[in-house]
C-alpha positions in Angstrom: 22.6 -10.8 -21.9 20.2 -7.9 -21.3 18.1 -7.6 -18.2 14.7 -5.8 -18.5 13.0 -4.7 -15.3 9.3 -4.1 -15.2 9.1 -6.7 -18.0 5.4 -7.4 -17.7 4.4 -3.7 -17.8 3.4 -1.3 -20.6 7.0 -0.5 -21.6 8.8 -3.6 -20.4 6.6 -6.1 -22.3 7.1 -4.6 -25.8 10.8 -3.9 -25.0 11.4 -7.5 -24.0 9.6 -8.8 -27.1 11.7 -6.5 -29.4 15.0 -7.6 -27.9 14.1 -11.2 -28.1 13.0 -10.9 -31.7 16.3 -9.2 -32.4 18.0 -12.4 -31.2 19.3 -11.0 -27.9 19.4 -13.1 -24.8 17.1 -11.4 -22.3 16.2 -11.9 -18.6 12.8 -10.4 -18.1 12.4 -9.3 -14.5 9.1 -8.4 -12.7 8.0 -8.2 -9.1 5.3 -10.8 -9.7 5.0 -13.7 -12.1 2.8 -12.9 -15.1 -0.7 -14.3 -14.8 -1.2 -17.6 -16.7 -3.9 -15.9 -18.8 -1.6 -13.0 -19.9 -0.2 -13.1 -23.4 3.4 -14.2 -23.6 5.6 -11.1 -22.8 8.3 -12.2 -25.3 9.4 -14.9 -27.8 10.3 -18.3 -26.6 13.8 -18.5 -25.1 13.5 -15.3 -23.1 14.0 -16.1 -19.4 11.6 -14.7 -16.8 12.6 -14.2 -13.2 10.8 -12.7 -10.2 12.7 -10.0 -8.2 11.7 -7.1 -6.0 13.8 -4.1 -6.7 12.6 -2.5 -3.4 14.4 -5.2 -1.4 18.1 -4.7 -0.6 20.1 -6.4 -3.2 16.9 -7.7 -4.7 18.1 -7.4 -8.3 21.5 -9.0 -7.8 20.6 -12.6 -8.8 19.1 -11.4 -12.1 22.2 -9.5 -13.0 24.5 -12.6 -13.1 26.0 -12.6 -16.6 24.3 -9.4 -17.7 26.0 -6.9 -19.9 23.1 -4.4 -20.1 20.2 -3.3 -18.0 16.9 -1.5 -18.6 16.0 0.1 -15.3 12.4 0.9 -14.6 11.8 1.8 -10.9 8.7 0.4 -9.2 6.4 3.1 -7.8 7.4 2.5 -4.1 11.0 3.4 -5.0 9.7 6.9 -5.8 8.6 7.4 -2.2 10.5 9.8 0.2 13.1 7.8 2.1 13.6 5.1 -0.6 17.1 4.4 -1.9 16.7 3.7 -5.6 20.2 4.8 -6.4 21.6 1.7 -4.6 20.5 -0.3 -7.7 23.2 1.4 -9.8 25.8 0.0 -7.3 24.2 -3.4 -7.7 24.6 -3.1 -11.5 28.3 -2.1 -11.2 29.0 -5.0 -8.8 27.2 -7.4 -11.1 29.4 -6.6 -14.1 26.8 -4.7 -16.1 28.3 -2.4 -18.7 25.4 -0.4 -19.9 22.2 0.9 -18.2 19.3 2.6 -19.9 17.3 4.4 -17.2 13.6 5.2 -17.5 13.5 8.5 -15.6 10.9 11.3 -15.8 10.5 14.6 -17.6 9.8 16.1 -14.2 13.5 15.7 -13.2 14.2 18.6 -15.6 10.9 20.6 -15.3 10.2 20.2 -11.6 13.5 19.2 -10.0 12.5 19.9 -6.5 9.3 17.8 -6.3 9.9 15.1 -3.6 9.8 12.2 -6.0 11.8 14.0 -8.6 14.7 14.4 -6.1 14.8 10.6 -5.7 15.0 9.8 -9.5 17.5 12.6 -10.0 19.7 10.9 -7.5 19.5 7.8 -9.6 20.5 9.8 -12.7 23.4 11.3 -10.9 24.6 7.9 -9.6 24.4 6.5 -13.1 26.4 9.3 -14.6 29.1 8.8 -11.9 29.1 5.0 -12.1 31.6 4.6 -15.0 29.0 2.6 -16.9 27.8 3.4 -20.4 24.4 5.0 -20.0 21.4 6.6 -21.6 18.5 8.4 -19.8 14.9 8.5 -21.0 12.7 11.2 -19.7 9.1 10.6 -20.8 6.2 12.8 -19.8 2.8 11.3 -19.4 2.0 7.8 -20.7 -0.9 7.1 -23.0 -1.4 3.8 -21.1 -2.4 5.8 -18.0 -5.8 5.9 -19.7 -6.2 2.3 -18.6 -7.1 3.7 -15.2 -10.4 4.5 -16.8 -11.0 1.1 -18.3 -13.3 -0.2 -15.6 -15.6 2.9 -15.6 -15.7 3.0 -19.4 -16.7 -0.7 -19.6 -19.3 -0.4 -16.9 -20.8 3.1 -17.5 -19.1 4.6 -20.5 -17.6 7.3 -18.3 -14.1 8.8 -18.1 -13.5 10.5 -14.8 -10.4 12.7 -14.5 -9.2 16.0 -13.2 -8.3 19.0 -15.3 -10.4 17.9 -18.2 -9.4 20.7 -20.6 -5.7 20.9 -19.7 -3.5 18.8 -22.0 0.1 17.5 -22.2 1.9 15.6 -25.1 1.6 12.1 -23.7 3.5 9.3 -25.3 2.7 5.7 -26.3 4.7 3.3 -24.1 5.4 1.2 -27.2 7.4 4.2 -28.6 9.3 4.4 -25.3 10.1 0.7 -25.6 11.5 1.2 -29.2 13.6 4.1 -28.0 14.9 2.0 -25.1 15.8 -0.9 -27.4 17.8 1.5 -29.7 19.7 2.8 -26.6 20.5 -0.7 -25.4 21.7 -1.9 -28.8 23.2 1.1 -30.5 26.4 2.8 -29.3 25.4 6.1 -30.9 23.0 6.7 -28.0 25.5 6.3 -25.2 25.5 9.4 -23.0 22.2 10.7 -24.3 19.4 12.3 -22.3 16.2 12.0 -24.2 12.9 13.8 -23.5 10.1 11.6 -24.9 6.7 13.0 -25.7 3.9 12.2 -28.1 3.3 14.2 -31.3 0.6 16.5 -29.9 -0.9 18.0 -26.8 -4.1 16.2 -25.8 -6.5 16.8 -22.9 -8.2 14.2 -20.8 -11.5 15.2 -22.5 -9.8 14.6 -25.9 -8.6 11.2 -24.8 -12.1 10.3 -23.8 -13.2 11.3 -27.3 -10.5 9.2 -28.9 -11.6 6.2 -26.8 -15.2 6.8 -27.9 -14.1 6.8 -31.5 -12.2 3.6 -31.1 -15.2 2.0 -29.4 -17.7 3.4 -31.8 -20.0 4.5 -29.0 -20.3 7.7 -26.9 -18.1 8.1 -23.7 -19.1 10.8 -21.2 -16.5 12.8 -19.4 -16.7 13.6 -15.7 -14.4 16.2 -14.1 -12.9 15.1 -10.8 -11.6 17.6 -8.2 -8.0 17.5 -7.4 -8.8 16.0 -4.0 -10.9 13.2 -5.6 -8.1 12.4 -8.0 -5.4 12.4 -5.4 -7.4 10.0 -3.2 -7.9 7.6 -6.2 -4.2 7.8 -7.3 -2.9 7.3 -3.7 -4.4 3.8 -3.7 -1.7 2.7 -6.2 1.2 5.0 -5.7 2.9 7.1 -3.0 1.0 10.2 -2.1 4.1 12.3 -3.0 4.1 10.9 -6.5 0.4 11.5 -6.8 0.9 15.2 -5.8 3.8 15.7 -8.1 1.8 14.2 -11.0 -1.2 16.3 -10.3 0.9 19.5 -10.2 2.0 18.8 -13.8 -1.4 17.7 -15.0 -3.2 20.7 -13.6 -0.7 23.4 -14.5 1.9 22.2 -17.0 4.8 24.5 -17.7 5.9 25.6 -21.2 8.6 22.9 -21.0 6.0 20.3 -20.2 3.8 21.4 -23.1 6.7 21.2 -25.6 6.6 18.4 -28.2 10.1 17.0 -28.1 11.9 15.9 -31.3 13.9 13.3 -29.5 11.7 10.2 -30.0 11.4 10.9 -33.8 15.1 11.5 -34.0 15.8 8.0 -32.7 12.8 6.2 -34.2 13.1 7.8 -37.7 9.3 8.4 -37.6 6.9 10.5 -35.6 5.8 9.0 -32.3 2.3 7.6 -32.4 -0.7 9.8 -31.4 -3.1 8.8 -28.6 -5.8 7.8 -31.0 -3.4 5.1 -32.4 -2.9 3.8 -28.8 -6.6 3.9 -28.1 -7.5 1.9 -31.3 -4.8 -0.7 -30.5 -6.0 -1.1 -26.9 -9.7 -0.8 -27.4 -10.4 -4.3 -26.1 -9.6 -3.0 -22.6 -12.5 -0.6 -22.8 -15.2 -2.9 -24.3 
């Protein structure tokens, strides 16, 4: 049995579906039950359970009988003072054999950012655990554009900082496919994979892609860093917002690099942002 945390999210939902369709027994874990109106996260037969990874031993009941775990940390476990590495101990105690960790590219590119220190500790705990493991380090997610969905629907406006500074963001569906391969294929044990999209794209370029998908103009509005931080801090620790803005505003050469790792596992190029926008256009209508 495979446990998928964050199972109702942008990576967990397609991963859960892919594993279920592959005939694997899956326990889909999320902090809250999926809304009744939400589409089914996986084929029939996939078990869903509610668990809070931020609670001590919160994941333990879901790990009963599990042989593999996809670990996606909730945002509050990126905060200074959190103890996310304890989850690896829970996995060992629960008899899990393999863990695929969704980490962050920032662990390599900005290792001393406050939230990067916490996730690096999880990586180190996993390497020292005696388990089989793979580590996924994505950069920015295409699905972060959903932050703009309300303003696009209401006013046809995308408001973001650093409008002309781009990074190679990745479609979370591609992350899910990579995660499925790492969970199911022994060839990926011990791999650390940097996951990016196929091209550098700016927020202004993302707005243009959304406009194309909608078939109507979308205006871009530049936010200041302070405005962006205040908005982001409503849904994530302020340290994570600061670390993210550091990358978005001044990406390093390593953060601008288009990595070959996703294509190497998928056997095809990762999807461009325009593909994600077209597939998710209903959110912006």
